[in-house]
N, C-alpha and C positions, 0 to 999 in steps of 0.2 A: 504493500500500500504506500501511496505517496503522501506527502504532507499537504497536497493541494485539495484534499477531500474537504467538502464543506461540513462544518459542525452542525449537528442536529438542532433544529429550532427548539428552544426551551420555553415551555409554556408556564405561565404563572400558576402556582398551586391554587386549588379551590379553597376558598375561605369558608369554613363552616360557621353557621350562625350560632350553633350550640355544640358543646362537647358530647353530650349524651345522644343516643340514637333518636332520630326524629320519631314522633308519634303521629297517629292519624289527626289528632287535634292540632298539631303544628301545621300540617298541610291545610286544614280547614281555616285556621287563623290567618294564614298567609293569603288564602283565597278571599277571605272576607276583607282583608286589607286592600287587596287589588280591586275588589268590587266597589268598595267605598271611594277609593282614589280615582278609579277609571270607570269601568262598567264590566259586565260579564264577559264581553269580548276580550278583555285584557287578561282573563284567567286562562292562560295557556300553560301547558306542562313545562315547556322550556323556560318561560318567564318565572314560573314558580321555582324551578330547580335553580335558576340563577339567583333568585331572591334568597333561597335557603342555603345556597352553596353546596348542592349535592347533585348527583347524576340522576338520570331518569329511572335508573334501577331502584332508587329509593322510593320514588313515587309509585312505581308498579308493585312494590312490596305491600303497599297499603290499599291501592285502588286499581281495579282492573282497567277502568276507563276514566276519562275526564268527566263523563256524565255521573259516574259513581261519586266523584268528589263533589259535584254540584248538588247531588242529593244529600250528601252528608252536610254540606254547607247550609242548605235550607233547613235541615233538621236541627242544626245548631242554632240557627236564627229563631226558629219556632220555640226551642227549649229555652234559650237565654232571654229572648225579648218578650216571651209570653208566659210560659210555664213557670220559670224561675221568678218572674215578677209577681205572678199570682200567688205563688207560695210565700214570697216575702211579705206581701201586703196582708195575706190571710193570717200570717203568724205574728203580725205586729201587735196584736192585743187590742187594737182599736175597735170601736163599734162600727157598724156599716157606714155611717156618715164620715167617721174618721178615716176609714179605709178608702172611701171615694175621694176624700180630700187629698190623701196621700197620692192617689193615682193622678190627680190633677197637677201635682208638683213634679211628676216624672219628667216631662219635657224640659224642665229647667235645671235638671241635675247636671253635674260636671261633665259626665261622659255622654250625655244625651245628644249633643250635636253630631258626634261620630256615629252613634247608633241610628240617628235620623237619616244620615247620609246613606248608610247601608240599606235602611228600609226603603228610602226613595229609589235607590238603584234596583232593589228587588221588585218593587212595584212597577218600575219602568220596564224591566225585563218581562214581568208578568203580562204586560199588554200585548206581547208578541208570541209568547211560548207557554204551552200548557203546563209544563212541570212547575214553574214558579207560580203560575196562575192558581193552580190547585193548592199550593202551600199558602198563598196569600188568602184565599177563600177560607181555608181551615183556620188560620190565625185570626182573621176577622171574626169568625163565628165563635171561637173560643173566648176571645176578649169580650165580645158583645154579650155572650151568655153570662160571663162572670160579672160584668157590670150590671146586667139585668138582675142577677141574683142579689147584688148589693141593694138595689132599689126595692126589690121585693122584701128584703130583710128590714128595710126602713118602714115597711108597712103598706106599700103600694100594691095594688092588684097587678096581676101579670101583664095585662094589656098596657096599663099605665106605666109599669116598671119598664117595659120594653120601649115605650115611647120616650121616656126620660133617659134610658140607657143609650138610645140612639143619639139623642142630642148631646149627651155627655161624651160619647165616643167621638162625635164630630168635633166637639170643642177640643178634646185631647189631641186629635190628629192635626187639627188646624193650628193649634198652639205650637206643636212640634215643628211646624214649618215657618210660622210667622213671627214667633217671638224673637228670633235672631235678627230679623230685619226691621220689625216695627218696634219691638220692645215697649218701654213705657210703663207697663204694669208690673209691679213687683210680684215675685212668686207667691208669697203668702196672700197678697191681695187677689191675685188671679184665682188661686185655689178656692178662696173663700167666696168670691163673687160667682165663680162657675158652679160651686155647690149650691149657693143661694138660688141661682137661676133654675137649676135642674131640680130643685126641691120646692119651688114656689107653688102655692095653691093654684089649681087649675080653675079659672073663672069662665071657661068657655061654655059651660052648661047653663 
């Protein structure tokens, strides 16, 4: 061999994001981060591998396909943003009015803007694709039924509780979008006013 042979190209070593082996939850968390920052089209296997500093083999150890990851991501969203919230509010020890007031404060919590960004991305995705559309429908039903139960527990009949729960859910969802741009009303004031509006006597009869 002569000294004129070219030296092999040296590639930069992959930088792992964590020392321990990645878990399924690590992949889901990374997918949620991309979803919130971009949209579902940004959730690509190569982009996730680059983000986490691993090869595709690590991805396929946990998921057979990208769609399997998307299913796990939607299940995570359903569990974290609905089931865990319901469990936390239900175990607070408050009466039904207090629990509903706690719900009205949720859009104003520290981590809520990031959560709202993810929810907006999922709902936008759901306008075009059946998989997230079914997840959104299920989540809305679970949330609505829980809020309806709170108003029934306050003493309203089922039809009246459902009417007030729908109004309350609309206020919650609207506030999650608008309070960041319009502001003006303090969290405690908003929660108190929203509760007062949704529990006001019905004078329509």
